[in-house]
N, C-alpha and C positions, 0 to 999 in steps of 0.2 A: 848150333854148328856147320857149316860146310864143308863142302866131300866135293871132291873134284872128279871128273867122269867126260868119258872119249863118245863126244855124238858125231857123228856125219850129217851135216847138210847138203843141200844144194846148193851148188854157185849161186844160183839166181835170189835162195834165201841169203848166202854169205852176206852178198853185195846187200843186200832189203834192213839187214842189223847193224850193217858195222853205216849203212846211212843211218838208222835209228838212234844208233847210239855209241857213242867213243870206245875206246880199247877199253877203260877201266870198268865201263856199264853195260855192258855186255853180258856179264854173267845176270847182272841183276834181272836187266829188262828179260831174258830169256828164261828168269826163273818166276819173274810175274807173269809171263805170257803163260806158260806152261800151267800153273796154278788156275789164270784165270782158264784157261781152257777148260783144264779136268774137272773142273766147279761146274763148269756148265756143261759137258757132256754127263755129269754126274746126277746133274736136274732134270737136262731133255732126256735123259734112259728111267729116271725115276716115272715122269708126267709119263712115258709112251707105256711107261708097265700098268700104271694105275688107266690109263684112258682103254688100256684091251681089257683089263680084269675086269674092267667096270660094264663095258661092252660083253664081255663073255659072258658074267652072271647079271645082268639087266631085269632077261623070266625071271628066275629066283627073285630077284632083290624085287619085282614089280610083282610079283604073290603073293610078297612077303607085306607087302606095303597095304595091299588089297583085304589081306586076311584081318591084321591089326586092325586097318579103321575099319572092319563088318565088326570087330570086338570093342572098338572105343564104341561107335554108330548105340549099339546094344548098352552099355557101359552105359553111355548118355540118357539115352531114351526110357532106363529104369529112375535112374536118379531124377531127373524132372520128370515125373507121375503125379 
């Protein structure tokens, strides 16, 4: 289903749009470009949030890994006696 919307673009953007797509293809081009841009923004935002969270929790995660490592080492030693 399609829905008509009114948007305002800078004249330079309209000129680029007219060069890139004919009169009947402009809506399709804008739709595809906007979808791709928004998907990219979402991935970029997600990557940024994941990175920030990993940095913020690095000390906690390192301590947990060290604790488990010690338990695994102890279990391994007991099993191989």
